[in-house]
C-alpha positions in Angstrom: 36.2 -107.9 18.4 34.1 -106.6 21.0 30.1 -106.4 20.0 28.4 -103.1 19.7 25.6 -102.4 21.8 23.1 -99.9 22.0 20.6 -98.8 24.3 17.2 -100.7 24.7 18.8 -104.0 24.5 20.1 -103.8 21.2 23.8 -105.4 20.9 25.4 -105.9 17.7 27.5 -109.3 17.4 30.0 -110.2 14.0 29.6 -113.6 13.0 32.9 -114.2 11.0 34.2 -111.5 9.0 31.4 -111.3 6.5 28.2 -111.0 8.3 27.0 -110.0 12.1 23.7 -110.1 13.4 21.9 -107.3 14.9 19.9 -108.9 18.2 16.8 -107.2 20.1 16.9 -109.0 23.4 16.9 -112.3 25.0 12.9 -113.0 24.6 11.0 -114.7 22.3 8.2 -113.1 22.0 6.1 -110.9 19.3 7.5 -107.6 20.5 11.0 -108.7 20.2 10.3 -110.4 16.7 8.2 -107.3 15.2 11.5 -105.3 16.1 13.2 -107.5 14.2 10.9 -107.4 11.3 10.8 -103.7 11.5 14.3 -103.1 10.6 14.5 -106.2 8.1 11.7 -103.9 6.3 13.8 -100.8 6.7 16.8 -101.7 4.9 14.3 -103.5 2.3 13.0 -100.2 1.8 16.4 -98.1 2.0 19.4 -100.6 1.2 22.7 -100.2 2.8 25.2 -100.1 0.0 27.2 -103.5 0.2 24.7 -105.3 2.5 24.4 -108.5 0.7 21.4 -110.3 2.4 19.6 -109.9 5.7 17.8 -112.9 7.2 15.2 -112.5 10.2 15.3 -114.9 13.4 13.5 -114.8 16.1 14.9 -112.6 18.5 17.7 -111.5 15.9 18.2 -110.1 12.3 21.3 -112.0 10.5 23.4 -109.6 8.3 25.5 -111.0 5.2 28.3 -108.4 3.8 30.6 -107.4 1.6 34.0 -106.4 3.7 35.5 -105.2 0.5 33.0 -102.7 0.4 31.7 -102.5 4.4 33.9 -102.5 7.6 32.1 -104.0 10.4 32.6 -100.7 12.8 30.9 -98.2 10.3 27.9 -101.2 9.6 27.5 -102.3 13.1 26.9 -98.5 13.9 24.7 -97.8 11.2 22.4 -100.9 11.9 22.4 -100.3 15.6 20.9 -96.5 14.9 18.5 -97.8 12.3 17.5 -100.4 14.9 16.4 -98.0 17.1 14.5 -95.7 14.8 12.7 -98.2 12.8 9.0 -99.2 13.4 8.2 -102.8 14.6 6.0 -104.5 12.2 3.7 -106.4 14.3 2.2 -108.5 11.1 2.7 -108.4 7.3 -1.0 -108.3 7.2 -0.7 -111.6 5.1 -3.4 -114.4 6.4 -2.8 -118.3 5.5 -5.7 -121.3 5.9 -3.7 -124.3 5.7 -5.0 -127.7 5.5 -4.1 -130.4 7.5 -4.7 -134.1 8.1 -4.5 -134.9 11.6 -3.8 -138.4 13.4 -3.3 -142.1 11.5 -0.3 -142.3 9.3 0.0 -138.5 8.6 -0.4 -137.8 12.4 1.6 -141.0 13.9 2.1 -138.6 17.3 -0.7 -137.5 17.9 -2.1 -140.4 20.3 0.9 -140.0 22.4 0.7 -136.3 22.9 -3.2 -136.8 24.1 -1.9 -138.7 26.4 0.9 -136.9 28.2 -1.5 -134.0 27.9 -4.6 -135.9 29.1 -6.7 -135.2 25.9 -8.6 -137.1 23.3 -6.9 -137.3 20.2 -9.7 -135.2 18.9 -9.0 -132.8 21.5 -5.6 -131.9 20.6 -6.5 -132.1 16.6 -9.3 -129.3 17.7 -7.1 -127.2 20.3 -4.0 -127.1 17.8 -6.5 -125.7 14.6 -8.1 -123.5 16.8 -5.0 -121.6 17.2 -4.1 -118.2 15.7 -0.2 -118.7 14.8 2.7 -116.4 13.9 5.4 -117.2 12.2 8.4 -116.2 13.7 11.1 -116.7 11.2 11.7 -119.5 8.0 15.0 -121.7 8.9 16.3 -124.6 9.7 15.8 -126.1 6.0 14.2 -124.2 3.2 10.3 -123.0 3.8 10.5 -124.4 7.6 8.4 -122.2 9.5 8.9 -121.4 13.3 5.4 -120.4 14.6 4.2 -119.1 17.7 0.8 -119.0 19.6 0.4 -122.9 20.6 -2.3 -123.4 23.3 -0.1 -124.3 26.7 -2.2 -127.0 27.1 -0.5 -128.8 24.2 3.0 -127.8 25.1 5.0 -131.2 25.3 8.5 -131.5 25.6 10.7 -132.5 22.9 11.2 -136.4 21.9 14.0 -138.2 23.7 14.7 -140.0 20.7 14.9 -137.6 17.6 13.7 -139.2 14.5 16.2 -140.1 11.5 13.2 -138.5 8.7 10.0 -136.8 9.3 7.8 -136.5 5.9 7.5 -133.6 4.2 4.5 -130.9 5.4 4.6 -133.0 8.8 2.9 -130.3 10.8 4.6 -130.9 14.6 4.9 -128.9 17.9 8.1 -129.1 20.2 8.0 -127.5 23.7 5.9 -124.1 23.0 6.5 -124.5 19.8 5.1 -125.3 16.7 6.1 -125.8 13.2 5.4 -126.6 9.6 8.5 -128.7 8.4 8.6 -128.6 4.1 11.3 -131.3 3.2 11.6 -134.4 4.8 14.3 -134.2 7.0 15.6 -135.6 10.8 13.3 -134.1 14.1 12.4 -134.5 17.4 9.0 -132.7 17.2 5.6 -134.4 17.5 4.1 -134.9 14.2 0.3 -134.3 14.8 -0.6 -134.3 11.1 0.5 -133.3 8.1 -0.2 -130.9 5.0 -0.1 -130.8 1.5 1.3 -127.2 1.2 4.5 -127.1 0.0 5.9 -123.6 1.3 9.1 -123.8 -0.7 9.0 -124.6 -4.3 11.8 -123.8 -6.3 9.6 -124.6 -9.4 7.1 -121.9 -8.4 7.1 -118.5 -9.4 6.8 -117.3 -6.0 9.7 -120.0 -4.3 8.5 -119.2 -0.8 5.0 -118.7 0.1 4.9 -118.1 3.7 6.9 -115.3 5.4 7.7 -114.1 8.8 5.5 -112.0 10.1 2.7 -113.9 8.1 -0.2 -115.6 10.3 -1.3 -119.3 10.0 -4.8 -120.2 10.7 -5.2 -124.4 10.1 -8.3 -126.3 9.1 -8.3 -130.1 9.2 -9.3 -132.2 6.0 -10.1 -135.5 5.6 -7.3 -138.2 4.2 -9.5 -138.6 1.0 -8.6 -135.0 0.4 -4.7 -135.6 0.5 -4.3 -137.2 -2.3 -5.6 -134.2 -5.2 -4.6 -131.5 -3.1 -0.6 -132.9 -2.9 -0.8 -133.6 -6.5 -2.2 -130.0 -6.7 0.8 -128.6 -4.3 3.2 -131.2 -6.4 2.5 -128.6 -9.6 3.1 -125.3 -7.7 -0.4 -124.8 -6.7 -0.6 -123.0 -3.2 -3.1 -125.1 -1.9 -3.0 -122.9 1.3 -5.8 -120.2 0.6 -5.0 -116.6 1.6 -7.8 -115.2 3.1 -6.4 -111.2 3.6 
């Protein structure tokens, strides 16, 4: 089965017999991601019968559907058409202020990254906290937020030897990417700090707090504040402040 293509780099590709992806190009940038989120929002406003789930990524929208209700060719044509007409969604308008404890036991790679970049640990923490980050997508594990907007001076290749486990709440960088890791998991990214924020909390009314298209601003907190905020987050408190 050949992938269907449309003008302006839109490609529709099958993913097995019950899913497909609508690809908007090969670039990882805000403009491409805005088109992905625009189609996702368009489908949320005007659903297609038989579509079960949509998952936005950096440059494509994953669409799961009922193959008994929809044929690939018909759905691919409809989505390619919708993709050309959907308004890009640059941002959701939601802005979150996320607390972070940098360095020490909370950010055990901070000093190594600082040496690699020719900066002091305080300079790395300050530059990281000064950024304005776009959430491109949520994936890998529940609540894991992939962020764009890292200061190029902090860009650092991933670790040569990944760790078998990094702590829940790790604030990490890898290459030009940054992230918020929600659950403890293996990782080859560099841990600069930790946040008490639980982006994924299954017992909370709003299970996922942050979403693709949201903006994240980090702010440093002292280690002495960790226990109180971590306990509150464990009870379901957002901890991150929504400033817009």
